[in-house]
C-alpha positions, -999 to +999 in steps of 0.1 A: +000+000+000+014+034-010+019+060+018-005+089+018+007+119-001+002+155+010+009+189-003+038+210+009+040+247+001+074+262-010+080+299-013+106+312-038+123+340-018+136+355-050+101+361-062+083+370-029+077+407-024+059+402+010+024+411-001+012+386+025-019+374+006-008+339+015-006+347+052-041+361+050-053+330+032-036+304+054-018+318+085-013+283+099+012+276+070+025+310+059+043+336+080+064+366+072+100+364+083+120+393+099+128+407+064+091+407+055+091+378+031+068+348+032+080+315+046+059+282+045+059+259+074+057+222+066+024+214+082-007+196+071-032+221+056-065+221+036-054+214+000-081+239-013-066+267+009-031+258-003-043+261-039-060+294-031-027+307-017-009+297-048-035+314-070-036+345-048+001+352-049+006+382-072+043+372-078+036+335-084+062+328-057+044+298-042+046+263-055+032+230-041+050+198-038+034+164-033+051+146-005+049+111+009+060+102+044+095+094+032+102+114+000+094+145-020+080+140-054+095+160-083+059+169-093+054+206-085+026+230-092+032+266-097+023+294-119+057+309-115+079+317-144+116+320-137+126+356-133+148+379-112+141+407-089+146+441-104 
């Protein structure tokens, strides 16, 4: 039997501008660090709210990884396109 898979949020610090939409959507997962950028805690969360956080990020800085109990899958969901900060 395959281990259950869950979603894990990952924030690209190069893309995050600290708008905090993700924090407003899901404060149990997302927090702003001392520099004002978002950080995602690796905790179980409602998948629908994680998706909402991804969609609500104006910089497309959040991606989701599917995780099992013992490994991270290479499958990632994100609307982010590679770019650099100005």
